[in-house]
VEXDREN-2710 file (C-alpha; in Angstrom, 1 decimal):
% VEXDREN-2710
k/r/px/py/pz
1/MET/-7.2/-7.3/-42.5
2/SER/-6.8/-6.4/-38.8
3/ILE/-7.7/-9.9/-37.4
4/LYS/-5.5/-11.6/-40.0
5/TYR/-2.7/-9.4/-38.7
6/LEU/-3.1/-10.9/-35.2
7/ASP/-3.2/-14.4/-36.7
8/GLU/-0.1/-13.7/-38.7
9/ILE/1.8/-12.6/-35.6
10/VAL/0.9/-15.8/-33.8
11/ARG/1.8/-17.9/-36.9
12/ARG/5.2/-16.2/-37.3
13/GLN/5.9/-16.5/-33.6
14/LYS/5.4/-20.2/-33.8
15/THR/7.9/-20.4/-36.6
16/GLY/10.5/-18.7/-34.5
17/GLU/10.3/-15.1/-35.6
18/THR/10.7/-12.2/-33.2
19/CYS/7.5/-10.2/-33.9
20/GLY/4.9/-8.8/-31.6
21/VAL/2.4/-6.1/-31.2
22/ALA/1.8/-3.3/-28.7
23/SER/-1.7/-3.2/-27.2
24/VAL/-2.5/0.4/-26.7
25/CYS/-4.6/0.5/-23.5
26/SER/-5.7/4.2/-23.4
27/SER/-8.6/6.3/-24.4
28/HIS/-6.7/9.6/-24.5
29/PRO/-7.1/11.2/-27.9
30/PHE/-3.4/12.3/-28.1
31/VAL/-2.2/8.8/-27.2
32/LEU/-4.5/7.2/-29.8
33/LYS/-3.6/9.8/-32.4
34/ALA/0.2/9.2/-31.9
35/ALA/-0.4/5.5/-32.2
36/MET/-2.5/5.9/-35.3
37/LEU/0.1/8.2/-37.0
38/ARG/2.8/5.6/-36.3
39/ALA/0.5/3.0/-37.8
40/ILE/0.2/5.1/-41.0
41/ARG/4.0/5.6/-41.2
42/THR/4.8/1.9/-40.7
43/GLY/1.9/0.4/-42.6
44/THR/0.9/-1.8/-39.8
45/PRO/-2.5/-2.1/-38.0
46/ILE/-3.1/-0.7/-34.5
47/LEU/-4.4/-2.7/-31.6
48/VAL/-6.5/-0.6/-29.2
49/GLU/-8.0/-2.2/-26.0
50/SER/-10.4/-1.1/-23.4
51/THR/-11.1/-2.8/-20.0
52/CYS/-14.3/-3.8/-18.5
53/ASN/-14.3/-1.0/-15.9
54/GLN/-13.2/1.6/-18.5
55/VAL/-15.9/0.8/-21.1
56/ASN/-19.0/-1.3/-20.4
57/GLN/-22.7/-1.4/-21.1
58/PHE/-23.3/1.1/-18.2
59/GLY/-20.6/3.5/-19.5
60/GLY/-17.6/2.6/-17.3
61/TYR/-15.4/5.4/-15.9
62/THR/-15.0/6.9/-19.4
63/GLY/-18.8/7.2/-19.8
64/MET/-18.6/5.2/-23.0
65/THR/-20.3/2.0/-23.9
66/PRO/-18.5/-0.4/-26.2
67/ALA/-20.4/1.0/-29.2
68/ASP/-19.5/4.5/-28.1
69/PHE/-15.8/3.6/-27.8
70/VAL/-15.7/2.1/-31.2
71/THR/-17.4/5.1/-32.7
72/TYR/-14.9/7.4/-30.9
73/VAL/-11.8/5.4/-32.0
74/ARG/-13.0/5.1/-35.6
75/ALA/-13.7/8.9/-35.8
76/LEU/-10.1/9.6/-34.6
77/ALA/-8.8/7.1/-37.2
78/ASP/-10.8/8.8/-39.9
79/LYS/-9.6/12.2/-38.8
80/VAL/-5.9/11.2/-39.2
81/GLY/-6.4/9.2/-42.3
82/LEU/-6.0/5.6/-40.9
83/ALA/-8.2/3.1/-42.8
84/PRO/-10.8/1.4/-40.6
85/GLU/-9.5/-2.0/-41.5
86/LYS/-6.2/-1.0/-39.9
87/VAL/-7.8/-0.7/-36.4
88/LEU/-8.1/-3.9/-34.3
89/LEU/-10.2/-3.6/-31.1
90/GLY/-9.7/-5.7/-28.0
91/GLY/-11.6/-6.1/-24.8
92/ASP/-9.6/-6.7/-21.7
93/HIS/-10.6/-8.6/-18.5
94/LEU/-14.1/-9.1/-19.8
95/GLY/-16.0/-10.8/-17.1
96/PRO/-17.6/-10.0/-13.7
97/SER/-14.7/-7.9/-12.2
98/VAL/-16.9/-4.8/-12.1
99/TRP/-19.6/-6.6/-10.2
100/GLN/-17.6/-8.7/-7.7
101/GLU/-19.8/-7.7/-4.8
102/GLU/-23.0/-9.0/-6.4
103/PRO/-24.3/-12.5/-6.3
104/ALA/-22.9/-14.8/-9.0
105/GLU/-26.1/-15.1/-11.0
106/ILE/-26.5/-11.3/-11.3
107/ALA/-22.8/-10.7/-11.8
108/MET/-22.6/-13.3/-14.6
109/GLN/-25.7/-12.0/-16.3
110/LYS/-24.1/-8.6/-16.4
111/SER/-21.0/-10.2/-17.7
112/VAL/-23.0/-11.8/-20.5
113/GLU/-24.4/-8.5/-21.5
114/LEU/-20.9/-7.0/-21.4
115/VAL/-19.5/-9.5/-23.8
116/GLN/-22.5/-9.2/-26.1
117/ALA/-22.0/-5.4/-26.2
118/TYR/-18.3/-5.8/-27.0
119/ILE/-18.9/-8.3/-29.8
120/ARG/-21.8/-6.4/-31.3
121/ALA/-19.8/-3.2/-31.3
122/GLY/-17.0/-4.8/-33.4
123/TYR/-14.4/-6.0/-30.9
124/VAL/-12.6/-9.1/-32.1
125/LYS/-9.8/-9.7/-29.5
126/ILE/-11.5/-10.9/-26.3
127/HIS/-9.7/-11.5/-23.0
128/LEU/-12.0/-13.6/-20.9
129/ASP/-11.4/-13.2/-17.1
130/ALA/-13.7/-14.8/-14.6
131/SER/-11.0/-15.3/-12.0
132/MET/-12.5/-13.3/-9.2
133/LYS/-14.8/-14.4/-6.4
134/LEU/-18.3/-13.1/-6.5
135/GLY/-20.7/-12.1/-3.8
136/ASP/-22.0/-15.5/-2.8
137/ASP/-18.8/-17.5/-3.4
138/ASP/-17.3/-18.8/-0.2
139/PRO/-15.1/-16.0/1.2
140/GLY/-13.0/-18.4/3.2
141/LEU/-11.8/-20.5/0.2
142/PRO/-9.9/-19.7/-3.0
143/LEU/-12.1/-19.6/-6.1
144/ASP/-12.2/-23.0/-7.6
145/VAL/-10.2/-23.0/-10.8
146/GLU/-12.8/-25.2/-12.6
147/LEU/-15.6/-22.8/-11.6
148/SER/-13.6/-19.9/-13.0
149/ALA/-13.0/-21.8/-16.2
150/ALA/-16.6/-22.8/-16.5
151/ARG/-17.6/-19.1/-16.2
152/ALA/-15.1/-18.1/-18.8
153/ALA/-16.4/-20.8/-21.2
154/ALA/-19.9/-19.5/-20.7
155/LEU/-18.8/-16.1/-21.7
156/ALA/-17.0/-17.5/-24.7
157/GLU/-20.3/-19.2/-25.7
158/THR/-22.0/-15.8/-25.4
159/ALA/-19.4/-14.2/-27.6
160/GLU/-19.8/-17.0/-30.2
161/LEU/-23.6/-16.6/-30.3
162/ALA/-23.4/-12.8/-30.5
163/CYS/-20.9/-13.0/-33.4
164/ALA/-23.1/-15.5/-35.2
165/GLY/-25.9/-13.1/-35.0
166/LEU/-23.8/-10.5/-36.9
167/GLY/-23.6/-12.6/-40.1
168/SER/-20.2/-11.9/-41.7
169/ALA/-18.4/-10.5/-38.6
170/PRO/-14.9/-12.1/-38.0
171/ALA/-14.9/-14.8/-35.4
172/PRO/-13.4/-13.7/-32.0
173/ARG/-9.9/-14.4/-31.1
174/TYR/-9.6/-15.2/-27.4
175/VAL/-7.1/-14.6/-24.6
176/ILE/-7.3/-16.6/-21.4
177/GLY/-5.4/-16.5/-18.1
178/THR/-5.6/-14.3/-15.2
179/GLU/-2.3/-14.3/-13.3
180/VAL/-1.6/-10.6/-14.0
181/PRO/-0.5/-7.5/-12.2
182/ILE/-3.1/-5.1/-10.8
183/PRO/-4.4/-2.9/-13.7
184/GLY/-2.7/0.5/-13.7
185/GLY/0.3/-0.6/-11.6
186/ALA/1.0/-2.0/-8.1
187/LYS/-0.4/-0.2/-5.1
188/ALA/2.7/-0.7/-3.0
189/HIS/6.5/-0.8/-3.7
190/GLU/7.7/-4.2/-4.7
191/ASP/11.3/-5.4/-5.1
192/SER/10.5/-8.7/-6.9
193/LEU/7.6/-10.8/-8.3
194/GLN/6.9/-14.5/-8.5
195/VAL/7.0/-15.6/-12.1
196/THR/4.1/-17.9/-13.1
197/ALA/5.0/-21.5/-12.5
198/VAL/4.8/-23.7/-15.6
199/GLU/2.5/-26.1/-13.8
200/ASN/0.0/-23.3/-13.1
201/VAL/-0.2/-22.1/-16.7
202/ARG/-0.5/-25.7/-17.9
203/ARG/-3.3/-26.3/-15.5
204/THR/-5.0/-23.1/-16.6
205/ILE/-4.9/-24.2/-20.2
206/ASP/-6.0/-27.8/-19.6
207/ILE/-8.9/-26.9/-17.4
208/THR/-10.1/-24.0/-19.6
209/ARG/-9.8/-26.2/-22.7
210/ALA/-12.0/-28.9/-21.0
211/ALA/-14.5/-26.3/-20.0
212/PHE/-14.7/-25.0/-23.6
213/LEU/-15.2/-28.5/-25.0
214/ARG/-17.9/-29.3/-22.4
215/GLN/-19.8/-26.3/-23.8
216/GLY/-19.3/-27.6/-27.4
217/LEU/-16.9/-24.8/-28.1
218/ASP/-14.3/-26.8/-30.1
219/SER/-14.1/-24.2/-32.8
220/ALA/-13.8/-21.4/-30.3
221/TRP/-10.9/-23.1/-28.5
222/LYS/-9.0/-23.2/-31.8
223/ARG/-9.1/-19.4/-31.7
224/VAL/-7.6/-19.1/-28.2
225/GLN/-4.4/-17.4/-29.3
226/ALA/-2.8/-16.2/-26.0
227/VAL/-2.6/-16.9/-22.3
228/VAL/-1.8/-14.3/-19.7
229/VAL/1.0/-15.1/-17.3
230/GLN/3.2/-13.1/-15.0
231/PRO/6.7/-12.9/-16.6
232/GLY/8.1/-10.8/-13.6
233/VAL/7.4/-7.3/-15.0
234/GLU/5.6/-4.6/-13.0
235/PHE/5.7/-1.0/-12.2
236/GLY/4.2/1.2/-9.5
237/ASP/4.3/4.6/-8.0
238/ASP/8.1/4.8/-7.6
239/PHE/9.5/1.6/-9.1
240/VAL/9.9/-0.6/-12.2
241/LEU/10.7/-4.3/-12.2
242/ASP/12.6/-5.1/-15.4
243/TYR/12.2/-8.3/-17.3
244/ARG/14.7/-11.0/-16.3
245/PRO/14.8/-13.7/-19.1
246/GLU/16.4/-16.3/-16.9
247/ALA/13.5/-16.2/-14.5
248/ALA/11.0/-16.9/-17.3
249/ALA/13.1/-19.6/-19.1
250/ASP/10.7/-22.4/-18.1
251/LEU/7.7/-20.5/-19.4
252/VAL/9.4/-19.9/-22.7
253/GLY/10.1/-23.6/-23.1
254/PHE/6.6/-24.5/-22.2
255/ILE/4.7/-22.2/-24.6
256/GLU/6.8/-23.5/-27.5
257/THR/5.0/-26.9/-27.0
258/GLU/1.5/-25.3/-27.2
259/PRO/0.4/-25.1/-30.8
260/GLY/-1.1/-21.8/-31.9
261/MET/-0.7/-20.1/-28.6
262/VAL/1.6/-17.3/-27.4
263/PHE/1.8/-15.2/-24.2
264/GLU/0.2/-11.9/-23.5
265/ALA/2.2/-9.6/-21.1
266/HIS/0.4/-7.0/-19.0
267/SER/2.0/-4.0/-17.3
268/THR/5.0/-3.7/-19.7
269/ASP/5.0/0.0/-19.1
270/TYR/8.5/1.5/-18.6
271/GLN/10.4/-1.6/-19.7
272/ARG/13.5/-0.8/-21.6
273/ARG/13.6/-1.3/-25.4
274/ASN/16.0/-4.3/-25.1
275/SER/13.7/-5.9/-22.5
276/LEU/10.7/-5.5/-24.7
277/ARG/12.5/-7.1/-27.6
278/ARG/13.5/-10.0/-25.3
279/LEU/9.9/-10.4/-24.1
280/VAL/8.8/-10.7/-27.7
281/GLN/11.7/-13.1/-28.5
282/ASP/10.4/-15.2/-25.5
283/HIS/7.0/-15.4/-27.1
284/PHE/5.3/-12.6/-25.1
285/ALA/3.9/-11.5/-28.5
286/ILE/1.2/-9.1/-27.1
287/LEU/2.6/-6.3/-25.0
288/LYS/0.1/-4.2/-23.1
289/VAL/1.0/-0.6/-22.4
290/GLY/-1.0/2.4/-21.2
291/PRO/0.2/4.5/-18.2
292/ALA/3.6/4.9/-19.8
293/LEU/2.0/6.6/-22.8
294/THR/-0.1/9.0/-20.8
295/PHE/3.0/9.6/-18.6
296/ALA/4.9/10.7/-21.7
297/MET/2.0/12.9/-22.7
298/ARG/2.0/14.5/-19.2
299/GLU/5.8/15.0/-19.4
300/ALA/5.3/16.9/-22.7
301/VAL/2.4/19.0/-21.4
302/PHE/4.3/20.0/-18.3
303/ALA/7.3/20.9/-20.5
304/LEU/5.0/23.1/-22.5
305/ALA/3.6/24.6/-19.3
306/TRP/7.1/25.6/-18.2
307/ILE/7.7/27.1/-21.6
308/GLU/4.5/29.0/-21.2
309/ASN/5.6/30.4/-17.8
310/GLU/8.7/31.9/-19.5
311/LEU/6.8/33.5/-22.4
312/PHE/3.5/34.8/-20.9
313/PRO/2.6/37.0/-18.0
314/ALA/0.8/35.3/-15.1
315/SER/-2.6/36.8/-16.0
316/GLU/-2.5/35.1/-19.4
317/ARG/-1.1/31.7/-18.5
318/SER/-3.2/28.5/-18.4
319/ASP/-1.8/27.4/-15.0
320/LEU/-2.4/23.9/-16.2
321/MET/-0.3/22.1/-13.6
322/ALA/-2.2/23.8/-10.7
323/VAL/-5.6/23.2/-12.4
324/LEU/-4.8/19.5/-12.9
325/ASP/-3.7/19.1/-9.2
326/GLN/-6.9/20.9/-8.1
327/ALA/-9.0/18.5/-10.1
328/MET/-7.2/15.5/-8.4
329/LEU/-7.8/17.0/-5.0
330/ARG/-11.5/17.6/-5.6
331/ASP/-12.0/14.0/-6.6
332/PRO/-9.2/11.8/-5.0
333/ARG/-10.9/8.4/-5.8
334/HIS/-8.6/7.6/-8.7
335/TRP/-5.3/8.1/-6.8
336/GLN/-5.7/7.9/-3.0
337/LYS/-5.4/4.1/-2.9
338/TYR/-2.2/4.2/-4.8
339/TYR/-0.3/7.1/-3.3
340/HIS/0.9/7.2/0.3
341/GLY/3.0/9.5/2.5
342/THR/3.2/13.0/3.8
343/ALA/1.3/15.9/2.1
344/GLN/4.5/16.8/0.3
345/GLU/5.0/13.2/-0.9
346/LEU/1.4/13.0/-2.1
347/ALA/1.8/16.3/-4.0
348/PHE/4.9/14.9/-5.7
349/ALA/3.1/11.6/-6.6
350/ARG/0.1/13.4/-8.1
351/LYS/2.5/15.1/-10.5
352/TYR/5.2/12.6/-11.2
353/SER/4.2/9.1/-10.1
354/LEU/4.9/6.3/-12.7
355/SER/1.4/5.0/-12.0
356/ASP/0.2/8.2/-13.6
357/ARG/-3.1/8.4/-11.9
358/SER/-3.5/11.9/-13.3
359/ARG/-4.5/10.2/-16.6
360/TYR/-8.0/10.0/-15.2
361/TYR/-8.4/13.8/-15.0
362/TRP/-7.6/15.0/-18.4
363/SER/-11.3/14.9/-19.3
364/ASP/-12.2/17.2/-16.4
365/GLU/-13.8/20.4/-17.8
366/GLN/-11.5/22.8/-16.0
367/VAL/-8.4/20.7/-17.0
368/GLN/-9.6/20.7/-20.6
369/ALA/-10.1/24.4/-20.6
370/ALA/-6.6/25.0/-19.2
371/PHE/-5.1/22.5/-21.7
372/SER/-6.9/24.3/-24.6
373/ARG/-5.6/27.7/-23.3
374/LEU/-2.0/26.3/-23.1
375/LEU/-2.2/25.1/-26.7
376/ALA/-3.7/28.3/-27.9
377/ASN/-1.1/30.4/-26.1
378/LEU/1.9/28.4/-27.5
379/SER/0.4/28.2/-31.0
380/THR/0.8/31.9/-31.6
381/ARG/4.5/31.6/-32.3
382/SER/7.3/29.2/-32.9
383/LEU/8.7/27.9/-29.6
384/PRO/12.1/29.4/-28.8
385/LEU/14.9/26.9/-29.4
386/ALA/16.5/27.8/-26.1
387/LEU/13.4/26.8/-24.2
388/LEU/13.0/23.6/-26.2
389/SER/16.6/22.8/-25.3
390/GLN/15.8/23.4/-21.7
391/PHE/12.5/21.6/-21.4
392/ALA/12.1/19.3/-24.5
393/PRO/15.7/18.5/-25.7
394/GLU/14.7/15.3/-27.6
395/GLN/12.1/17.2/-29.6
396/LEU/14.6/20.1/-30.2
397/VAL/16.8/17.6/-32.1
398/ARG/14.0/16.7/-34.5
399/VAL/12.8/20.3/-34.8
400/ARG/16.3/21.3/-35.9
401/ASP/16.7/18.5/-38.4
402/GLY/13.3/19.3/-40.0
403/SER/11.6/16.0/-39.0
404/LEU/9.3/17.6/-36.4
405/GLU/7.1/20.8/-36.6
406/ASN/7.8/23.4/-34.0
407/ASN/4.3/23.6/-32.4
408/PRO/2.9/22.3/-29.2
409/GLU/0.7/19.5/-30.6
410/ALA/3.6/18.1/-32.5
411/ILE/5.8/18.2/-29.4
412/ILE/3.2/16.2/-27.4
413/LEU/2.7/13.6/-30.1
414/ASP/6.4/13.1/-30.6
415/ARG/7.0/12.5/-26.9
416/ILE/4.4/9.8/-26.9
417/ASP/5.8/8.3/-30.1
418/ARG/9.2/7.9/-28.5
419/VAL/7.6/5.3/-26.2
420/LEU/5.7/3.7/-29.0
421/GLU/8.8/3.4/-31.0
422/ASP/10.2/1.0/-28.3
423/TYR/7.3/-1.4/-29.1
424/GLN/7.7/-1.5/-32.8
425/MET/8.2/-5.2/-33.5
426/GLU/5.2/-5.9/-35.7
427/PRO/5.5/-7.7/-39.0
428/SER/4.5/-5.8/-42.1
429/ILE/1.6/-7.5/-43.8
END
């Protein structure tokens, strides 16, 4: 059911329908639960993706292998009552990105093992990305496009063989292309971006197709459903670049001539609802979103922490905001390359940056303990309407009209769902 859903989106796109799917790029249980609950309400499958550095055969920064992540996602789905066939799993940037400093032979062998692990775990949407130079590639020259395509094709062959070994598993659907923003948002403020030139995307498709065919992967090429390009959208610590349809007009015309293929857009976080709809109308049928979802979760949690401050004496409070900041200061590796400025500016960014690097710290033991205490404190009573009006006014409206329960977990899930609602453009199948 789930893979047919992706096929149906592509088919309908090619007939001129405005339909697309949000790719939920997060491992946070509240984000995934919110997305799953929306899937239940709308009757549509959910697309969940993990990246090569987040989840890999060595654990990634989540500590989870692909098999672990699948087990984790399916357990969450089972807990909320979402049928397993409604969960579509995708692997993002699968290739040697994590091992760029190592010699090509070693990095590519690890990439082969990575793709095998993803396929064997049950992932079916595979973004192949071998665009980066490896340890023994010439540092003085750009990576040859044909070499990059050959490496991607080799990984596609790995995926095909791994899938064949599973018997009745659905054949992978592929995404190619690498002209994307930096995962997690830009490191510096930007005022504009260069939209991918049509000639560049045409060359990417042609060269990758040739590499697939040289490997005897004719059947696999027919399952390449999307190509990643830069449509001119991005976000960073303190800015959002909105989609400008006129800048992408040539791309739109080009993809309409490519049978069975749509665009995948990365870093669509914080785009306005009308911009997201226009992206889908312009054949960016797969919209990746992640930090905007954990940002919304963080907003809701901070609102609850402020409510807690008004209701409980200092000795009983979770002090969640302070505990989270302390965790970020103890281990700055996830944010220090992204945030710049004075001590005051850095403190502000750790709390409120659109890049939301705090998302890496919710699994910290002390943060988890503070979060649990916050929820426990606020679950002892209905939250006062006056404080909801002050700190969570959108949720107050739904509490008062009876569509939202007055408890902290419901408040958090609803805040995340407000973001997901902007992405709701899937067909019902």
